[in-house]
N, C-alpha and C positions, 0 to 999 in steps of 0.2 A: 767441027766437033769440039766440044768443050774438054778442057784438060781435067784430069782427075786431081782432086785436092788431097794429096797424100798426107799432108800434115793433119787435116781434119780427121781422116780415117785413122791415123795413128793415135790421135787424142781420144777418139771414141773407143778404140781398143783398150787404151790405158784406163779410161774411166770404167769400162766393163770389167777389167781385171780387178781394179780397186773395189768395185761394188761386190764382186764375187768374194774377194778376200775378206771384206768386212762382214758379209753374210756368214761366211765360214767361221770367222772368229766369234760372231754372235752366237751361232749354233753351239760352238765349243763351250762358250761361257755358260749358256743355258744348260747344257748337258752336265757341266761341272757343278752347277748350283743344284741341279735336280738330285744328284747323288749325295749331296750334303757334305762334300769334302770340306774340311776346314783345317787350319793350322792349329798349333798348340794354344795360341792366344785367342782362339775363337773366331778369327776373321777368315773369310773365304780365301782359298788358295790362289785365286786368280787376281787378287788385288795386290798392288805394289806395297812394299814395306813403308814407303814414305807417305802413302795415301794419296798420291797425285795420279792423275790420269796420264796415259802416254800421249806425247805430242804427235800431231799429224806429221806425216812424211812431207818433206819439202817437194815442191813441184819442180820437175826437171824441165829445162828449156833447151831447145836445139841451138847449138852455137852457130849453125848455118844461117839462121834467120836474123842474127844480129849484125848490125853494120860494123865494119872495121873501125 
């Protein structure tokens, strides 16, 4: 009988969580733009003051898989 690849399953769960989180954030942003909320200077409230987009989160690696 084949062994279960737990690392693959864990990665798939992480990707699913990330996808759901991004979808939730997208829905939140759409809802915020639909209400027409804006700051005093006329920009939407969900943009950052510097005008840059948020950086993606770093990918975590298991320390168990690395060679000593």
